[in-house]
Backbone bond lengths (Angstrom), bond angles and torsions (degrees), N, CA, C in turn:
res aa  C-N    CA-C-N  psi(-1)  N-CA   C-N-CA  omega(-1)  CA-C   N-CA-C  phi
1 M - - - 1.349 - - 1.570 113.01 -
2 K 1.314 119.06 131.01 1.349 126.87 -176.23 1.665 106.56 -73.48
3 T 1.202 115.03 141.84 1.392 120.88 170.34 1.577 111.17 -78.16
4 I 1.351 115.60 160.14 1.334 123.71 -176.19 1.604 107.05 -64.16
5 A 1.229 115.68 -38.84 1.536 118.26 177.23 1.548 110.43 -61.28
6 A 1.368 115.69 -39.85 1.486 121.31 178.24 1.444 109.31 -60.87
7 I 1.363 118.61 -52.29 1.361 120.63 -177.03 1.522 115.06 -61.12
8 Y 1.303 115.28 -38.86 1.601 122.21 174.11 1.544 105.24 -59.92
9 L 1.384 113.88 -51.81 1.407 106.36 -176.87 1.631 120.21 -67.48
10 N 1.327 111.51 -27.22 1.456 117.52 175.61 1.560 107.54 -67.36
11 F 1.310 116.28 -39.04 1.537 117.78 177.16 1.461 113.78 -64.80
12 S 1.228 116.03 -39.64 1.474 119.20 175.61 1.567 113.72 -64.88
13 Q 1.335 115.05 -40.69 1.455 121.66 177.82 1.542 110.13 -61.55
14 M 1.412 114.82 -40.51 1.425 114.50 179.22 1.401 116.27 -60.38
15 L 1.440 111.27 -34.27 1.420 114.03 178.56 1.509 117.82 -85.19
16 L 1.218 117.91 -42.20 1.377 123.39 -175.15 1.497 116.34 -82.64
17 E 1.388 116.85 -35.35 1.397 119.07 -175.85 1.584 110.04 -103.58
18 D 1.299 110.35 -42.07 1.521 114.07 -177.08 1.537 112.37 -85.03
19 R 1.329 115.68 -19.93 1.352 122.58 174.69 1.582 109.70 57.62
20 I 1.269 107.39 41.72 1.630 117.81 176.44 1.473 112.55 -54.42
21 Y 1.307 119.84 -27.86 1.438 119.29 -176.51 1.491 112.90 -69.26
22 E 1.319 120.21 -7.14 1.477 123.75 -173.54 1.544 104.96 -79.88
23 D 1.306 115.15 -16.79 1.535 119.46 175.73 1.507 109.95 -81.06
24 P 1.294 121.55 111.33 1.567 122.47 -173.47 1.440 108.94 -67.60
25 D 1.311 120.33 -16.81 1.595 119.46 -176.80 1.365 111.64 -93.93
26 I 1.372 119.60 -8.11 1.522 114.42 178.76 1.477 117.11 -76.91
27 S 1.256 115.65 148.98 1.416 115.33 -172.74 1.552 103.95 -129.20
28 Y 1.328 116.51 159.78 1.488 121.65 175.09 1.570 109.38 -52.82
29 Y 1.265 118.17 -40.40 1.427 116.97 -179.28 1.526 116.02 -74.53
30 D 1.206 115.94 -18.77 1.463 122.32 167.16 1.521 114.93 -70.04
31 L 1.383 111.05 -34.25 1.489 121.12 -179.23 1.531 106.07 -75.47
32 C 1.249 117.96 -40.84 1.556 126.54 178.32 1.511 107.12 -59.19
33 A 1.367 114.48 -51.87 1.505 120.64 -177.52 1.537 110.06 -57.81
34 A 1.411 117.05 -44.74 1.380 122.18 178.97 1.500 109.56 -60.89
35 L 1.214 116.58 -40.17 1.573 122.53 -179.95 1.526 114.16 -81.12
36 R 1.337 114.12 -9.16 1.483 119.68 175.85 1.667 108.69 61.81
37 V 1.285 111.35 46.88 1.511 120.31 -178.59 1.577 106.15 -139.66
38 S 1.360 110.31 142.94 1.542 112.62 -177.31 1.588 102.92 -76.36
39 P 1.394 116.44 141.68 1.372 121.12 177.79 1.556 115.75 -52.78
40 S 1.350 113.38 -34.12 1.536 116.01 177.01 1.534 110.59 -69.97
41 D 1.272 119.20 -38.88 1.376 118.07 175.44 1.482 116.52 -62.79
42 L 1.313 118.10 -43.78 1.427 125.64 -178.07 1.542 105.38 -66.81
43 D 1.301 117.69 -46.73 1.498 124.89 177.97 1.575 110.67 -48.12
44 E 1.305 109.77 -45.30 1.511 115.15 -177.91 1.559 115.52 -61.55
45 I 1.400 110.06 -40.78 1.436 116.78 169.22 1.563 117.85 -60.51
46 L 1.268 109.16 -49.83 1.503 120.58 -174.09 1.610 106.92 -62.92
47 Y 1.295 114.31 -45.67 1.425 116.81 179.23 1.546 112.71 -66.11
48 D 1.346 111.39 -43.86 1.564 109.98 175.32 1.595 115.94 -55.12
49 E 1.456 107.16 -39.45 1.620 113.32 -178.68 1.475 116.60 -82.08
50 M 1.318 110.88 -35.02 1.541 114.67 -169.43 1.514 117.82 -128.05
51 G 1.389 115.83 2.21 1.455 119.15 -179.39 1.364 118.99 64.68
52 M 1.380 121.10 18.61 1.387 128.09 179.02 1.559 109.59 -143.00
53 K 1.412 117.01 149.23 1.370 116.24 177.22 1.635 107.83 -87.83
54 G 1.320 111.12 173.00 1.514 113.67 -174.57 1.531 113.47 -66.18
55 V 1.214 120.15 -34.00 1.468 120.25 -177.35 1.538 105.23 -65.05
56 E 1.368 120.91 -45.82 1.432 126.77 175.52 1.427 112.02 -58.87
57 I 1.363 124.46 -35.85 1.404 125.77 175.93 1.523 110.64 -63.38
58 L 1.302 109.82 -59.93 1.407 117.61 -171.50 1.718 111.46 -58.19
59 Q 1.369 113.77 -39.78 1.348 125.93 166.03 1.527 117.64 -46.52
60 S 1.326 109.97 -48.38 1.414 117.43 -172.28 1.674 107.39 -77.49
61 F 1.258 117.42 -31.15 1.545 117.45 176.96 1.560 105.11 -70.76
62 Q 1.311 112.57 -40.46 1.503 115.33 179.37 1.530 115.11 -64.02
63 K 1.303 118.45 -36.52 1.465 127.31 174.11 1.485 109.70 -66.29
64 L 1.323 118.49 -40.84 1.516 120.18 -177.04 1.614 105.60 -69.28
65 L 1.324 115.38 -36.60 1.474 113.36 175.74 1.503 111.96 -68.81
66 T 1.147 120.32 -27.40 1.553 122.37 174.55 1.581 110.91 -70.92
67 L 1.262 111.73 -39.37 1.527 118.38 176.46 1.507 114.21 -66.96
68 Q 1.411 110.75 -32.33 1.526 107.55 176.99 1.542 111.56 -69.84
69 A 1.333 121.16 -29.84 1.424 123.65 177.51 1.479 111.85 -63.06
70 I 1.337 125.59 -19.03 1.412 124.69 -177.41 1.547 105.30 -80.89
71 T 1.417 111.51 136.53 1.423 114.79 177.08 1.503 110.22 -78.59
72 H 1.398 112.72 121.89 1.357 124.10 -174.81 1.466 114.07 -81.56
73 T 1.321 118.14 103.08 1.406 121.59 178.27 1.542 112.83 -133.53
74 R 1.278 120.51 165.92 1.405 119.49 -175.16 1.652 111.52 -58.42
75 E 1.277 110.20 -27.79 1.436 115.89 -173.14 1.652 107.17 -69.75
76 N 1.218 117.70 -32.10 1.427 123.70 179.81 1.595 111.86 -64.66
77 F 1.373 114.45 -25.75 1.335 118.60 -174.40 1.603 115.50 -101.52
78 K 1.308 114.94 14.00 1.492 124.51 -176.77 1.452 104.75 -95.15
């Protein structure tokens, strides 16, 4: 059985190294299934560590990816 620390590390690696958030069809529940952890258990860890639940973290990464696709010009900031 994986420890909580190992699950947290694997979740981080999926986001930061594997960039799993780039797949628009991936959900937080898919990630939890791959990690073999219940969403509520991982949420508890993530909330304690980061102040956000897993769905919010994944959505934040996906939103950042969307923002990167926008051409950044001065007109965008007016």
